[in-house]
C-alpha positions as CSV (number, residue, x, y, z in Angstrom):
1,S,60.0,102.5,58.6
2,D,58.3,102.6,62.0
3,L,61.6,102.8,64.0
4,Q,62.6,105.5,61.6
5,K,59.4,107.8,62.6
6,Q,60.0,107.1,66.4
7,E,63.2,108.3,66.3
8,E,62.1,111.1,64.2
9,S,59.6,111.9,66.5
10,G,62.1,111.9,69.4
11,E,60.1,109.1,70.8
12,L,63.2,107.3,71.4
13,L,65.8,109.4,73.0
14,Q,64.1,109.3,76.3
15,P,64.5,105.7,76.3
16,L,67.8,105.7,75.3
17,I,69.1,108.1,77.7
18,F,67.1,105.8,80.8
19,I,69.3,102.6,79.2
20,S,72.5,105.0,79.1
21,L,71.9,106.0,82.9
22,V,71.3,102.2,84.2
23,V,74.1,101.5,82.3
24,C,76.4,104.3,84.0
25,S,75.2,103.7,87.2
26,V,76.0,100.1,86.2
27,L,79.6,100.9,85.8
28,L,79.8,103.2,88.9
29,Y,78.7,100.4,90.5
30,F,81.9,97.7,89.8
31,K,84.1,100.8,89.6
32,V,83.4,102.0,92.9
33,S,83.0,98.1,94.2
34,L,86.6,97.1,92.8
35,M,88.6,100.0,93.4
36,D,91.1,101.0,96.3
37,P,89.3,102.9,98.7
38,G,92.4,104.1,100.0
39,F,94.0,101.7,102.0
40,V,96.7,102.4,104.2
41,Q,100.6,101.5,102.9
42,S,103.2,100.0,104.5
43,E,106.0,102.4,105.4
44,E,108.2,101.5,102.3
45,E,105.2,101.6,100.1
46,A,104.5,105.2,101.5
47,K,107.8,106.8,100.4
48,V,107.3,105.6,97.1
49,Y,104.0,107.0,96.9
50,H,104.8,109.9,98.6
51,F,108.2,110.3,96.0
52,M,105.6,110.0,93.1
53,N,102.8,112.4,94.6
54,G,105.0,114.8,96.2
55,R,102.9,117.7,95.2
56,K,99.5,116.2,96.2
57,C,101.0,115.1,99.7
58,E,101.8,118.0,100.1
59,E,99.3,120.1,99.1
60,Q,97.3,117.6,101.5
61,S,99.4,118.2,104.5
62,M,98.3,122.1,104.1
63,V,94.8,120.9,104.7
64,I,95.1,118.6,107.7
65,P,95.2,121.0,111.0
66,Q,98.2,119.6,113.0
67,I,97.7,116.6,115.6
68,P,97.9,118.0,118.6
69,S,100.9,116.9,121.0
70,N,99.2,114.5,123.8
71,I,98.0,112.6,120.9
72,K,100.7,109.7,120.1
73,M,100.7,108.3,116.2
74,R,99.5,104.9,116.5
75,H,100.8,101.7,115.0
76,C,97.1,99.1,113.7
77,G,97.2,95.9,115.6
78,Y,96.3,93.6,113.4
79,C,98.0,95.4,109.6
80,L,101.0,96.3,112.2
81,V,101.3,100.0,109.8
82,K,101.6,103.5,110.9
83,Q,98.1,104.7,110.9
84,P,97.6,108.2,110.0
85,M,95.0,110.9,110.8
86,R,91.4,109.6,110.6
87,A,92.3,106.4,109.2
88,K,90.7,103.1,110.6
89,H,90.8,99.8,110.3
90,C,88.2,98.1,108.7
91,Q,87.7,93.9,110.4
92,L,85.6,93.4,107.0
93,C,88.5,94.2,104.7
94,Q,91.1,93.7,106.7
95,H,92.7,96.5,106.3
96,C,93.3,100.3,107.2
97,V,91.5,103.2,105.7
98,R,92.4,107.0,104.8
99,R,90.1,109.4,105.7
100,Y,87.4,106.0,106.4
101,D,84.2,107.0,106.2
102,H,82.1,103.6,106.9
103,H,82.0,99.9,105.2
104,C,78.7,99.6,102.5
105,P,77.4,96.0,102.3
106,W,75.9,97.3,98.8
107,I,79.4,97.1,97.5
108,E,81.1,95.0,99.4
109,N,83.7,97.1,99.8
110,C,85.4,100.2,102.5
111,V,84.3,103.8,101.3
112,G,87.4,105.7,102.2
113,E,89.6,108.7,100.7
114,N,89.9,107.1,97.3
115,N,86.2,106.2,96.1
116,H,84.1,108.7,98.5
117,P,83.0,110.9,95.6
118,L,82.7,108.5,93.4
119,F,80.7,106.7,95.7
120,I,78.3,110.3,95.6
121,V,78.7,109.9,92.1
122,Y,77.0,106.2,92.1
123,L,73.9,107.4,94.4
124,S,73.4,110.5,92.5
125,V,72.9,108.3,89.3
126,Q,71.0,105.7,90.8
127,L,68.6,108.2,92.4
128,V,68.1,109.8,89.1
129,V,67.3,105.9,87.8
130,L,65.2,105.4,90.6
131,L,62.9,108.3,90.1
132,W,63.0,108.0,86.9
133,G,61.7,103.9,87.0
134,G,59.1,105.1,89.2
135,H,57.6,107.3,87.5
136,V,57.3,104.9,84.5
137,A,55.9,102.3,87.2
138,W,53.2,104.7,88.4
139,S,52.4,105.7,84.9
140,G,51.5,102.5,83.8
141,L,49.0,102.0,87.1
142,Y,45.5,102.8,86.3
143,F,43.7,101.8,89.0
144,E,40.2,99.7,89.6
145,Q,38.9,97.9,92.6
146,S,39.0,94.5,91.2
147,W,40.2,91.5,91.5
148,D,40.8,91.1,87.7
149,W,43.1,94.7,88.0
150,L,45.0,93.3,90.6
151,Q,45.7,89.7,89.3
152,H,47.3,91.8,85.8
153,N,48.8,94.3,87.5
154,I,50.4,93.1,90.9
155,L,53.9,92.8,89.7
156,L,54.1,96.3,88.3
157,L,52.5,97.5,91.7
158,M,54.9,95.2,93.4
159,S,58.1,96.9,91.4
160,F,56.5,100.3,92.6
161,L,56.4,99.8,95.9
162,L,59.8,98.2,95.7
163,I,61.1,101.4,94.0
164,V,59.6,103.6,96.2
165,I,61.7,101.9,99.1
166,F,64.9,102.1,97.2
167,T,64.3,105.5,96.1
168,I,63.6,107.0,99.6
169,V,66.9,104.9,100.8
170,V,69.2,106.0,98.3
171,L,67.9,109.5,98.9
172,L,68.1,109.3,102.4
173,L,71.6,107.8,102.4
174,L,72.6,110.8,99.6
175,I,71.4,113.7,102.0
176,S,73.5,112.5,105.0
177,H,76.6,112.2,103.3
178,L,76.3,115.7,101.2
179,Y,75.7,117.0,104.9
180,L,78.9,115.2,106.5
181,I,80.8,116.3,103.4
182,S,79.6,120.0,104.1
183,C,81.0,119.7,107.3
184,N,84.4,118.0,106.4
185,T,83.5,114.7,108.7
186,T,82.9,111.2,107.7
187,T,80.4,108.8,108.8
188,W,83.1,106.9,111.4
189,E,84.0,110.7,112.8
190,F,79.9,111.6,112.9
191,M,79.2,108.4,115.1
192,S,82.3,107.6,117.1
193,H,83.3,111.1,117.7
194,H,83.3,110.6,121.8
195,R,85.8,107.7,121.2
196,I,88.3,109.1,118.7
197,S,90.8,110.7,119.9
198,Y,91.9,113.1,118.0
199,L,88.4,114.8,117.8
200,R,88.4,114.1,121.4
201,H,91.5,116.2,122.8
202,S,90.5,118.9,120.3
203,E,89.9,122.0,121.0
204,L,87.7,122.6,118.5
205,E,84.6,120.4,117.8
206,N,86.1,119.4,114.5
207,P,89.1,120.4,113.5
208,F,88.9,120.1,109.8
209,D,86.2,122.2,108.9
210,Q,87.0,124.8,107.0
211,G,83.5,126.6,105.9
212,V,80.8,124.6,103.6
213,V,82.4,126.4,100.0
214,L,86.0,125.2,100.8
215,N,85.0,121.7,101.9
216,L,83.0,120.7,99.0
217,W,85.5,122.1,96.4
218,R,88.6,120.0,98.4
219,F,86.2,116.7,98.7
220,F,85.5,117.0,95.2
221,C,87.7,118.9,93.1
């Protein structure tokens, strides 16, 4: 049959890969948006968490620099929990989030310690899908200076322009996040450096920076 011939010639491989990437991006979207971004727990819950994840917490404590003596650990006035360093209360989620980066309206969830790496993976897959979709839309456009051509191709042209806009947004977002990750800082810390006590009183401009390679390794691995 025609389908078998197309499969043997490899014509079905590219559409299948594209569909797989689209499905993967959708699954990543739901995973990132529905998972716990790293909500700060109460002291009783934290004790259980530390007991169950003792080794992981011990490794993380080696990475986080010591808090200067003039900085007091604070309790969140909203959640009434002890707020660790790099955590921030999100007014939209009504929770304090560990290693808070930002609240993303795309996923209706915070980006924090738990889901930040997966958020980067989601952006990367989404960028590939958009670039591929833009290429397909562009290949279907054959420009002619006529009203009939515009009537028949207006939807394809609008789709291409929309894909270009989304591609630029996702690309800029991904580049900015990768830059901040390579410096071991968050969007919140970058934007509000002068208002954050543990950064404002630190002798170093960025006390968390351990070099690009180690920053990336600790974030992704």
